[in-house]
C-alpha positions as CSV (number, residue, x, y, z in Angstrom):
1,M,-15.8,-48.8,39.1
2,H,-18.8,-49.7,37.2
3,A,-21.6,-51.6,39.6
4,L,-22.6,-54.6,37.8
5,P,-26.3,-54.6,36.6
6,P,-29.0,-56.6,39.0
7,L,-29.8,-59.8,37.6
8,D,-33.5,-59.8,37.1
9,R,-35.1,-63.0,35.6
10,R,-35.0,-61.4,32.0
11,R,-31.2,-61.1,32.2
12,A,-30.5,-64.5,34.0
13,A,-32.5,-65.8,31.2
14,S,-30.0,-64.3,28.5
15,L,-27.4,-65.3,30.3
16,F,-27.7,-68.8,31.6
17,G,-30.9,-69.9,29.2
18,D,-28.3,-70.9,25.8
19,E,-27.7,-74.5,26.9
20,T,-25.4,-75.3,23.6
21,G,-22.9,-77.6,24.1
22,A,-24.2,-79.0,27.4
23,A,-24.5,-82.3,26.2
24,T,-21.1,-82.1,24.6
25,A,-19.4,-81.7,28.3
26,E,-21.8,-84.2,29.6
27,Y,-20.1,-87.1,27.0
28,A,-16.6,-85.6,27.5
29,I,-16.7,-85.8,31.5
30,T,-18.4,-89.6,31.0
31,T,-16.0,-90.4,28.4
32,M,-13.0,-89.2,30.8
33,A,-14.8,-91.4,33.9
34,A,-14.7,-94.4,31.6
35,V,-11.5,-94.1,30.7
36,A,-10.0,-93.5,34.0
37,F,-12.2,-96.6,35.0
38,A,-10.5,-98.8,32.2
39,G,-7.3,-97.8,33.4
40,L,-8.0,-98.7,36.6
41,L,-9.4,-101.9,35.6
42,V,-5.9,-102.8,33.5
43,V,-4.4,-102.0,36.8
44,I,-5.9,-104.6,38.9
45,M,-5.8,-107.2,36.0
46,R,-2.2,-107.1,35.4
47,S,-1.7,-108.3,39.2
48,D,-0.8,-112.0,39.4
49,E,-3.1,-112.6,42.3
50,V,-6.0,-111.2,40.5
51,R,-5.2,-113.0,37.3
52,G,-4.9,-116.4,39.4
53,I,-8.3,-115.6,41.1
54,L,-9.9,-115.2,37.7
55,T,-8.0,-118.1,36.1
56,D,-9.4,-120.3,38.9
57,L,-12.9,-119.0,39.0
58,V,-13.3,-119.8,34.9
59,R,-11.7,-123.5,35.5
60,R,-14.1,-124.2,38.3
61,A,-16.6,-122.9,36.0
62,L,-15.8,-125.4,33.0
63,T,-15.1,-128.3,35.2
64,V,-17.5,-131.0,35.1
65,A,-17.9,-132.5,38.2
């Protein structure tokens, strides 16, 4: 078995210095989180109880008293 070469500053910079694609990966993770949150909101909004609360809230806001 071969031993791994020591990880000095120069070798670490050559291995981990390139951040190509890092922004793309961050956008992908953020997009997946947004889609998951939107899915959760869809499930919540389909609930009759939540729909009734929101409808009542809108009616109160539009009622002139």
